[in-house]
N, C-alpha and C positions, 0 to 999 in steps of 0.2 A: 788721554785720547790720542795725542800726537804719537806716543810710543806705539800704540796699537795700529795706527795708520801706517807708520814706517814698517812695522812687522808685516802688515798685509802687502805692502809694496814689495818687500823683500821676498815673500812667498811666491808672488806672481811675476817677478821680474823676468823670469825665463820666457813667459808667455808674451811679454810685451817688448822687451829690448831686442833691437836688431831685426824687427819684422817689417820695417818700412811703414809703420802705422802713424797716422796723424795724431797730433797732440790732442785734438778734440776727441778722437776715439779712445785714447788712453785715459783722458779725463772722465769720459762717460763710464768707462770700465771701472775706474776707481770710485766713482760716485755710486755705482750700483753695489760696490763692496761695502760701503759705509753702514747700511742697516745691519749687516751681519756682525758688526762689532758691538751691537747693542747688548747682547748677552754677556759680554766681557766688560764693557765700559760702564754700563748703567749700575750694576751692583757695586763696583768699585767707587763710582761717583757718589752713590747714596751713602756708602759706608764712610768714605773720607769726608764728605761735606758735613755729615752729622757729627762726626768726631771733632772736626775743626770748629763748627758752630757752637756746640755745647761746651767744648773745652775752653773756647774763648769766653763764653758766658761765665763759666765757673772761675776762670783765672781772674776775671775782672769783678768778681763777687756780685754778679748780676743775680745769681740764684739765691745768694744770701739775702739780697734786698727783696726778692720775690717772696721768700719764706717769711721775712719780717712783715711783709704786707699781707700775709695769709694766703699766698699763691703757692700751691704745692707743685712738685715736678710734673705730675700728671696733667694739671691744668695748663702748665706752660707748654706741654707737648701736645695738647689737644688739637690745636689748629694744624700743627705739622702732621699729626696722625691722620687727620682728614685729607690733607694734601697727599700723603703717601698712599692712602687707599685709592685716591683718584689717579695717582701716578701708576699704581699697580694695574688699575683697569686700563689705562692708556697703553701700558706696556704689553698687556695681553692682546689688545687690539692691534698693536704694532707687530707683535710676533705672529699673529694669525693672518694678517693681510699684507703688510709691507714687506716683511722678510721673505715670505714665499715668492712674491713677485720679483724681488731683487735677485733671488737665487735663480729664477727662470731666466732673467735677463743676462746674468753672468754666464750661465750654461750656454745660452744661445750665442753670445758674443765669442766665447772661447771656441765653440764648435765651428762657427762661421769664419773666424779668423784663421783657423787651421785649414779651412777649405780654400779661402782666397789666397793664403800665403803657403805654398807647398812646402817651403823650408820649415815652417812652423809645425807641420803635421808629422814630419820625419823625426821620430824619437830614437835616440841612441840605444842600440842593443836589442831592439824588438822590431818585428815586421809591422810596417805601417801602410795602410791603404791610402792611395792618392785619389781624391774625389774626381770623378769624371774619366778615369782611366781603368784599364783592366790589369793593373799591375800593383804589386806591393813591394816595398823596398825596405831593406835593413842596412844600417850603417853602424860602424863601430864608434866613429867619432865625427863630430861636426866642428868646423872652425871658420874663421873669417868674420868680417863685420856683420854680414847677414846670414851666417851659417851656410854659406854657399859651397864651401870646400868639404868634401866627404872622404872618409877613409874606410877601406875594406867594405865595399859596396856589394850587396847581394840583392838581385832583382828576380822576382818570380812573375813571369808574364802569363796571363790566363788566356785560354782559347775561347772560342765562341760558346763552348759548353761549360765554361767556368772551371776548367781544369788547368792546373799548372803544367804546361807542356814545355815551357822555355825557362831556362835559368841562366842568368848572366852574373858573372863575378868579376870584380875589378878591384885593384889595389887602391886607386884613388878616383875621385870624380868631382865634377863641378856643375853647379846649377847656374845657367846664364839666362837672364831675362831682361826685358826692357818694358817700359810703360806703354810704348806704342804697339807692341806685338802681343798677340794672344797665344804665342807659342813659347814654351820654355825649353831650352836645350840642356839636356843632361849629357855632359861630355865625360866619358869613362876612359881611363888610361890603364894599360897593362893588365889585360884580363882574359877570360875565357867565355865562350858562348856555347851553351848546350841546348839542343832542341830535339824532342822526341818526334820521330817520324810516324805519322798516322798512316797505317796501311789497311787496305780493305781485305787483303788476304789473311785468313786465319793463321796459316803457318808462319807468315811473316810477323804477325802480331806476337806470337809466342817467343820470337827472337828478340823482341824489344829493341828495334832499330832506333838509332839516334844520330844526329849530326853534332860534331864538335869542331870548334875552331878557336884560334887564338887571335888576339888583336892588340895593337899598340894604342890605337885611339878608336873609340866607338861613340858615335853621336846619336842620341835618341831624342826625338822631338816629342814633346808632350803638349797636346792641345788643351788650353784652359779657357777657350772662348765661352764655354758654358758657365764659367765662374766669374766672368768679367763684371757682370751686373749683379753680383751677389750682395744682398743686404746683410750687413753685419748683425742686425738685430732681428733677423727673420725668425719667427716663432716655429717651434717644432713640437711634436706630440710627445716627446720624451719627458717624463717627469720622475723625480725622485721624492723621497720622503720629506726633504726640506722644502720642496716646492708646493706643498699641499697645505690646505687649511684644516681646521678641526673637522668639518663635515666630510671632506674628502678622505682624510686619514681614517675616520671611523668606518666609512664604507670599505675602504681598501683593507683595513685590518680584518674585518669580517670575511671578505672574499679570500684574502691570503690564508687565513686560518682554515677555511673550508677546503681550498685547493691543496694545502699542505697535508691535511688529514686524508684527502683522497689519494694523494701520491703515496703516503705511507701505507694505507690499506691495500692499494693495488699492488704495491711492491711486496708486501708481506704475503698476500695471496699467491703471487707469482713464485716467490721463494718456497712457500709451503708446498705448492704443487710440484715444483722441481725436485725437492728432496723427499717428497712423499711422507712427511712427518705426521701429518694429520689427515689421513685418507677419510673420505666421506663414505660411510657404510650405508648401503641401500639394501633393503630386504627384497629378495626375489623368490617368490614361492615356487616358481618353476625350477629355478636353480637349486633350491633346497631339496626338492623331491628327487632331482636327478643327480644329487651329490653322491659321489662314490668315494669310499676311503681308498685312495691309492696308497700303495705300500712300496717300500724299497727293501729288497732283501740283501743283506750283507752277511755271507756265511750261513750260519744257522739262525741268525737273529733277524727278526722282522720288526720294522719300526714304522709307525704311521707318520706321514709327512706333516700332518696338522698338529702333531705333538711336539714340534720344535719349540723350545722354551728359551733358548739363549743363542747368541751369535756362534758359540762353539758348535752347537748342534747344527746350525745352518751351514757352517763351513764344512763340517764332517759329512754332510749330505751331498756336497758337491765334489765331483771327481778332481783329483789332484791336478790334472793337466789344465783344468779350467780356473783354478784358484788364482794363479798369477795374473791371468787376464782380468779376472774379476776385481782383484785388488788394484790393478793399474787403472781400470775404468772408474772405480770408486774414488781413487786419489785424484784423477783428472776432474771428476765431477765436483768434488769438494773444493779443489783449487779454483775452478771456474766460478763456483757459487761465492766463494770468499772474495774473489776479485770483483764480481758484480756487486757484492755488498759494500766493498770499500768505495767503489766508484759512486754508488748511489748515496753512500753516507756523505761524501763530499758535496754532492748535488743538494741533498736535503739540508746540510749545514748552511749552504749559501741561501737556500730558500728561507730557512728560519732566521738567518741573519737579517734578511730584508724585512721579514715580519717583525723582528725585534726592533729594527731601526724605526719602523712606523710607530710602534707603541712608544718608543723613547721620544720621538719627535712630538707626539701628541701630548705627553705629560710634561715635556720641557717647556711648552708654551704656558702652561699653568704654573709650573715651578718658577719660571723666570719672573712672573708677576708677583708671586708670593715671596720670592727671595728679596725683592726690594723692601717690602714691609718688615721682614725678619731682620735684615741687615740694618735697617734704621733703628730697630729696638736693640741692636748690638752696639751701634756706633754712638747713639745719643746718650745712653746711660754711661758708656765707657768714657765719653768726653767729659761728662759731669763728674766722674770719679777721679780721673787723672788730673783734672783742673789745669790743663795746659793747652794753649792755642798755638797758632802758627803752623809752620811746615816742618817742624823738627820731630819731636817724639810722636805727635799724632799721626804724621805721615808714615813713620816706621811701623807703628802699631796697625794702622789701616792696611798697609801692604802685606804685613805678616798674616793678618786675618783673611785678607782677600786671597792670598796665595794658598792658604789652607783650604778655603772654600773652593777655589778654582781647581786645585789638583785633586781634591776628593771627587769633584765632579768629573774630571777627565778619566780617572781610574774607574769610577763607577760606570761611565759611558762605555768604556772598552769592555768591561766585564759583562755589561748588559747586552752589547752587540753580539758577543760570542755565546750568549746563553748561559753564562756562569752566574748570572744574577738576574732577577726579574727586571724587565725594562722599566716598569713603573718605579721600582725602588731605585734603580740607577739614576732616573731623572730627579728624584726627590731627595736622595741621600745627603748631599751637601747642605741642602736647606734644612732638612730634619736635624742634622748635627748642630747647626747654628741655632735652632729653636730653643733648646734648653739653655744655651749660653745667653740668649737674649732675655729669657725669663730670669735667670740668675742675676745678670747685670742690672736689669730693671728693678728687681727687689733690693739689691744693694744700694743703688742710687736713690731709690725712694726712701730707704731708711737712713740715708746720709752716712753710709759706711764706706770704708775704703775697698779697694779691689781685693786685697788679701791682707788680713791683719795677723801678726804673729801671735797676739794674745788669743785670737779665736782658734788658731791651730792648736795652741797649748791647751785651751779649754777642752778641745775634742779629745786629745790624748789623756787629759786628766779624767774625763768622764769614762773613758775606756778602762783605765786602771781602777777607778772606783767600783765599776761594775764587777771586775774580776775579784776585787777584795771582798765585795759583798757576797759574791757566790761562794768564795772560800770559807767565809765565816758562817 
């Protein structure tokens, strides 16, 4: 548990360190992160504790005494099996209620911390919007105790119509603030200032006039009075798949599926109409009566236009001076359609990734509860078989089994999110792989056999050779 806590602190240290946050706020943030460790810590805890407990029993010949008294391994495990079933039910309740609430708290705190602390919202290498202002800022690097020193600053200032009309570039910058003031000073050094001039005259607009100036020091005041009383735990309407319970996920999965199908159908109809691949034929009796066979004469040959059977016939019916223009238009049309399809493909991939994430989150709540029971049936028989207690060999075996279980789950999650695997299978894959192992180990422990006997392996090969000899004879 301690290892996972330190891992969590390491992952979010950039969001907390150097932001002038109180210890109480940091403590609450880490407290809200604790429930998310359940899906990692609980399976490992069940596996390790079952191996240690039953390994210690076997090492001290407790099971031998039980068997001598007529108590089998199944009877010895009966009370623990009931406890594990109850633990699985509690784990499902925890995953369905507590974890979504903690995810919502974490999201709101990170979002509001970024609003209250402007230095926290400025991300290196990308444009970041500063809440309460009409500007976004991009920096190449941040430094200093509170990330107040900036390098290679680019600022886009928006006009009243939300258009970027002003661009400010500077080599260095500094954020200066104090607790008593509601104004943050952004001091820029050695830069340029560009501003588009809005002209009412149409002729002047076509010239795209602008002002340009250089500066050694430029001070920009940012009013943050609207953020002074911001509550760090203020709720928002933004929700992700991890913030939803079973009922909400089921409803959203249905709605996402319907919306995605509508998007695909609408786009397919749009593309079909643009390329004319599947024209809709409508019968018109008036047009059929008025139909006249137009002909085109080339020399002494007369050919009906409606007798064109291939693209070569179609091209031959067009004058040569029009062919190059026709080919150019066709090429441009195909290029535009392909670009449209590529752009729509990226959009649909994102939509279906959101859809897959919802299905994955829904099934992982059930899989987490079931994994506790399965890993108990892996660890308990394995501890009885290896007959070793303590934190030596059992700890190594438990870590190896858990890492196998965990990494299979990670790879399955990634494949499921990208649509390369069904999301339901991605959520259950690691548990399903452990299921036959639990059955095998339980049977071996019940029969009082070792984990792997050389004699048993030799008997398998002997049986194979005997079958071959019988077939030959």
